[in-house]
Backbone as a chain_set.jsonl record, in Angstrom:
{"seq": "MSSPRSEYPGGEPASVELERCRAVGMAAIADEACRKAWAENRRRFLRPSRPVAPYAAPPIEKDQSRLQPLTPSTPADTQDTRSNTVAP", "coords": {"N": [[0.85, -1.18, 0.0], [0.538, 2.217, -0.781], [1.741, 5.313, 0.563], [-0.034, 8.408, 1.268], [1.642, 10.555, 0.61], [3.297, 9.593, -1.442], [1.446, 9.239, -3.449], [0.693, 11.835, -4.042], [3.031, 13.778, -4.869], [3.568, 16.56, -4.628], [2.081, 17.28, -2.506], [-1.115, 17.003, -0.84], [-3.88, 17.489, -3.009], [-5.961, 19.263, -2.139], [-4.761, 20.728, -0.031], [-2.69, 21.902, -1.427], [-4.08, 23.555, -3.164], [-5.367, 25.259, -1.319], [-3.13, 26.512, -0.235], [-2.232, 27.869, -2.494], [-4.335, 29.661, -2.797], [-4.045, 31.18, -0.461], [-1.665, 32.402, -1.124], [-2.322, 34.104, -3.269], [-3.745, 36.109, -2.103], [-6.079, 38.759, -1.641], [-7.234, 38.493, -4.128], [-8.121, 35.954, -4.254], [-10.698, 35.85, -3.38], [-12.383, 36.323, -5.537], [-11.793, 34.165, -7.054], [-12.949, 31.238, -8.433], [-12.049, 28.589, -8.043], [-10.749, 28.792, -5.593], [-12.888, 29.446, -3.907], [-14.327, 27.058, -4.075], [-12.462, 25.293, -2.958], [-12.282, 26.303, -0.347], [-14.917, 25.856, 0.52], [-15.038, 23.054, 0.43], [-13.069, 22.494, 2.312], [-14.258, 23.542, 4.635], [-16.486, 21.805, 4.794], [-15.156, 19.415, 5.242], [-13.962, 19.778, 7.777], [-16.057, 20.606, 9.415], [-17.988, 18.707, 9.278], [-19.953, 16.368, 11.021], [-18.621, 13.636, 12.934], [-20.19, 11.469, 13.318], [-23.565, 10.592, 12.454], [-25.938, 13.03, 13.396], [-28.712, 13.18, 15.39], [-31.71, 15.09, 15.36], [-32.325, 17.277, 18.113], [-34.531, 16.415, 20.636], [-36.513, 17.279, 23.227], [-37.173, 15.488, 26.206], [-40.473, 14.366, 27.035], [-42.305, 16.19, 29.476], [-43.911, 15.411, 32.331], [-46.464, 16.916, 34.118], [-46.702, 17.5, 37.574], [-49.563, 17.157, 39.004], [-50.432, 17.178, 41.61], [-49.17, 19.169, 43.003], [-50.261, 21.565, 42.252], [-52.28, 24.433, 42.969], [-55.721, 24.524, 43.912], [-58.17, 25.843, 41.67], [-59.67, 28.865, 42.344], [-62.318, 31.24, 42.415], [-61.754, 34.787, 42.093], [-63.501, 36.63, 43.135], [-66.295, 36.401, 45.267], [-69.112, 34.366, 44.322], [-71.703, 35.271, 44.913], [-71.537, 37.995, 45.011], [-72.161, 40.995, 43.304], [-70.83, 42.654, 40.424], [-70.225, 45.971, 40.623], [-69.059, 47.818, 39.076], [-68.97, 50.017, 36.294], [-69.301, 49.377, 32.814], [-68.633, 51.313, 31.026], [-66.583, 53.874, 29.59], [-65.165, 56.802, 30.761], [-65.213, 60.022, 29.189]], "CA": [[0.0, 0.0, 0.0], [1.374, 3.412, -0.87], [1.344, 6.385, 1.473], [-0.59, 9.549, 0.543], [2.71, 11.409, 0.087], [3.788, 9.09, -2.716], [0.395, 9.452, -4.439], [0.689, 13.257, -4.373], [4.372, 14.247, -4.512], [3.586, 17.98, -4.271], [1.186, 17.473, -1.369], [-2.51, 16.68, -1.128], [-4.417, 18.533, -3.883], [-6.729, 20.272, -1.408], [-3.874, 21.648, 0.683], [-1.935, 22.665, -2.427], [-4.988, 24.61, -3.638], [-5.536, 26.231, -0.238], [-1.881, 27.272, -0.164], [-2.238, 28.789, -3.648], [-5.303, 30.716, -2.501], [-3.413, 32.081, 0.513], [-0.596, 33.143, -1.79], [-2.841, 35.157, -4.16], [-4.285, 37.185, -1.275], [-7.461, 39.202, -1.821], [-7.734, 38.046, -5.437], [-8.718, 34.63, -4.06], [-12.136, 36.015, -3.141], [-13.063, 36.231, -6.823], [-11.335, 32.937, -7.727], [-13.908, 30.157, -8.245], [-11.353, 27.412, -7.505], [-10.503, 29.051, -4.168], [-14.161, 29.329, -3.2], [-14.638, 25.629, -3.977], [-11.516, 24.692, -2.01], [-12.684, 26.726, 0.993], [-16.166, 25.165, 0.85], [-14.688, 21.663, 0.715], [-12.321, 22.484, 3.567], [-15.246, 23.706, 5.7], [-17.237, 20.548, 4.903], [-14.282, 18.386, 5.796], [-13.714, 19.994, 9.193], [-17.271, 20.843, 10.185], [-18.873, 17.547, 9.159], [-19.91, 15.566, 12.245], [-17.992, 12.339, 12.751], [-21.278, 10.494, 13.265], [-24.827, 11.292, 12.186], [-26.502, 13.689, 14.558], [-30.174, 13.219, 15.38], [-32.21, 16.372, 15.876], [-32.578, 17.245, 19.55], [-35.925, 16.416, 21.064], [-36.581, 17.272, 24.682], [-38.073, 14.444, 26.704], [-41.747, 14.934, 27.495], [-42.331, 16.486, 30.906], [-45.222, 15.199, 32.94], [-46.691, 17.867, 35.209], [-47.155, 16.933, 38.832], [-50.815, 17.847, 39.296], [-50.663, 17.245, 43.055], [-48.555, 20.381, 43.548], [-50.989, 22.739, 41.789], [-53.323, 24.936, 43.85], [-57.042, 24.446, 43.275], [-58.613, 27.094, 41.062], [-60.759, 29.508, 43.088], [-62.643, 32.551, 41.831], [-61.18, 35.91, 42.842], [-64.591, 37.305, 43.839], [-67.366, 35.449, 45.604], [-70.134, 34.261, 43.275], [-72.934, 35.986, 45.263], [-71.288, 39.423, 44.934], [-72.325, 41.532, 41.959], [-69.837, 43.643, 40.016], [-70.909, 47.263, 40.564], [-68.326, 48.723, 38.194], [-69.616, 50.296, 35.018], [-68.533, 48.947, 31.636], [-68.418, 52.457, 30.151], [-65.342, 54.613, 29.799], [-65.422, 58.246, 30.845], [-64.492, 60.786, 28.138]], "C": [[0.894, 1.241, 0.0], [0.852, 4.478, 0.089], [0.77, 7.543, 0.658], [0.493, 10.461, -0.04], [3.2, 10.925, -1.267], [2.736, 9.253, -3.811], [0.403, 10.897, -4.934], [2.034, 13.854, -3.978], [4.43, 15.713, -4.094], [2.748, 18.282, -3.053], [-0.233, 17.123, -1.788], [-3.116, 17.814, -1.96], [-5.181, 19.625, -3.136], [-5.8, 21.247, -0.688], [-3.024, 22.463, -0.275], [-2.794, 23.829, -2.926], [-5.203, 25.669, -2.567], [-4.291, 27.1, -0.082], [-1.815, 28.281, -1.303], [-3.18, 29.953, -3.369], [-4.764, 31.693, -1.462], [-2.379, 32.963, -0.161], [-1.131, 34.272, -2.673], [-3.522, 36.282, -3.405], [-5.743, 37.482, -1.567], [-8.049, 38.765, -3.156], [-8.411, 36.684, -5.32], [-10.219, 34.712, -3.848], [-12.916, 35.836, -4.438], [-12.716, 34.941, -7.573], [-12.285, 31.776, -7.395], [-13.254, 28.918, -7.627], [-11.072, 27.582, -6.012], [-11.8, 28.92, -3.373], [-14.554, 27.87, -3.034], [-13.728, 24.944, -2.962], [-11.889, 25.06, -0.576], [-13.95, 25.992, 1.433], [-15.879, 23.707, 1.21], [-13.942, 21.549, 2.044], [-13.272, 22.642, 4.756], [-16.034, 22.413, 5.906], [-16.401, 19.48, 5.598], [-14.108, 18.544, 7.309], [-14.978, 20.163, 10.02], [-18.254, 19.687, 10.111], [-18.796, 16.745, 10.46], [-19.328, 14.189, 11.959], [-19.033, 11.216, 12.727], [-22.573, 11.262, 13.013], [-25.423, 11.845, 13.477], [-28.018, 13.725, 14.407], [-30.624, 14.58, 15.891], [-32.577, 16.234, 17.352], [-34.081, 17.288, 19.804], [-35.93, 16.306, 22.583], [-37.518, 16.162, 25.133], [-39.373, 15.069, 27.191], [-41.719, 15.114, 29.01], [-43.756, 16.313, 31.4], [-45.364, 16.178, 34.1], [-47.239, 17.144, 36.428], [-48.396, 17.711, 39.265], [-51.047, 18.005, 40.798], [-50.096, 18.529, 43.667], [-49.296, 21.649, 43.149], [-52.069, 23.134, 42.791], [-54.672, 24.789, 43.15], [-57.445, 25.822, 42.763], [-59.802, 27.638, 41.849], [-61.053, 30.847, 42.451], [-62.099, 33.67, 42.708], [-62.237, 36.706, 43.577], [-65.654, 36.267, 44.16], [-68.467, 35.492, 44.553], [-71.374, 35.061, 43.607], [-72.759, 37.502, 45.209], [-71.448, 39.887, 43.496], [-71.25, 42.569, 41.693], [-70.562, 44.966, 39.825], [-70.192, 48.247, 39.659], [-69.078, 48.878, 36.88], [-68.7, 49.843, 33.889], [-68.284, 50.104, 30.679], [-67.143, 53.179, 30.532], [-65.678, 56.096, 29.785], [-64.629, 58.976, 29.775], [-63.352, 61.588, 28.686]], "O": [[1.896, 1.289, 0.713], [-0.342, 4.529, 0.385], [1.061, 7.65, -0.533], [0.277, 11.077, -1.083], [3.49, 11.733, -2.149], [3.088, 9.391, -4.983], [0.149, 11.153, -6.111], [2.174, 14.381, -2.874], [5.274, 16.076, -3.274], [2.705, 19.428, -2.605], [-0.51, 16.965, -2.977], [-2.891, 18.985, -1.652], [-5.054, 20.802, -3.476], [-6.022, 22.457, -0.726], [-2.67, 23.601, 0.032], [-2.304, 24.946, -3.092], [-5.219, 26.86, -2.875], [-4.399, 28.299, 0.176], [-1.392, 29.42, -1.103], [-2.858, 31.101, -3.672], [-4.997, 32.897, -1.563], [-2.232, 34.135, 0.186], [-0.468, 35.298, -2.816], [-3.849, 37.31, -3.998], [-6.551, 36.566, -1.723], [-9.271, 38.68, -3.284], [-9.191, 36.303, -6.192], [-10.937, 33.747, -4.11], [-14.0, 35.254, -4.431], [-13.297, 34.664, -8.623], [-12.412, 31.379, -6.237], [-13.856, 28.268, -6.773], [-11.15, 26.616, -5.253], [-11.805, 28.346, -2.284], [-15.057, 27.477, -1.981], [-14.186, 24.102, -2.19], [-11.819, 24.215, 0.316], [-14.05, 25.556, 2.579], [-16.42, 23.189, 2.188], [-14.166, 20.609, 2.807], [-13.117, 21.961, 5.769], [-16.231, 21.973, 7.038], [-16.9, 18.737, 6.442], [-14.108, 17.553, 8.039], [-14.966, 19.887, 11.22], [-19.261, 19.693, 10.819], [-17.702, 16.47, 10.952], [-19.519, 13.64, 10.874], [-18.782, 10.142, 12.181], [-22.664, 12.449, 13.324], [-25.402, 11.186, 14.517], [-28.541, 14.239, 13.418], [-29.979, 15.158, 16.767], [-33.079, 15.195, 17.782], [-34.797, 18.113, 19.237], [-35.406, 15.345, 23.147], [-38.549, 15.926, 24.503], [-39.368, 16.188, 27.706], [-41.17, 14.282, 29.733], [-44.679, 16.986, 30.942], [-44.488, 16.26, 34.961], [-48.121, 16.292, 36.325], [-48.286, 18.801, 39.827], [-51.795, 18.892, 41.21], [-50.515, 18.925, 44.755], [-48.982, 22.721, 43.667], [-52.704, 22.268, 43.394], [-54.755, 24.916, 41.928], [-57.097, 26.842, 43.358], [-60.816, 26.958, 42.004], [-60.135, 31.527, 41.991], [-61.997, 33.517, 43.926], [-61.921, 37.395, 44.547], [-65.873, 35.345, 43.376], [-68.723, 36.54, 43.96], [-72.061, 35.507, 42.688], [-73.741, 38.232, 45.346], [-70.936, 39.253, 42.573], [-70.809, 43.273, 42.6], [-71.427, 45.076, 38.955], [-70.646, 49.378, 39.483], [-69.745, 47.949, 36.425], [-67.476, 49.918, 33.998], [-67.756, 49.876, 29.59], [-66.686, 53.097, 31.672], [-66.39, 56.577, 28.903], [-63.495, 58.599, 29.48], [-62.66, 62.273, 27.933]]}, "num_chains": 1, "name": "protein.A"}
């Protein structure tokens, strides 16, 4: 089996291209080959090593025994004497 160095005597093609892009400076921004090399480099380093499942929080059961019973704020036999009209 041959080592990667012997397959690519000048270095791995991706790193050779990235080095070229660094060497051309700001002109690399407009260079399509540099943009592709950067995108591939990002994919290579940011790709998760194993598939990641979307996060799902476990269902939370509410403890009903801790809740206060619902009581009305005013007694039922008391009438509301406030007017529903707004003063000008």
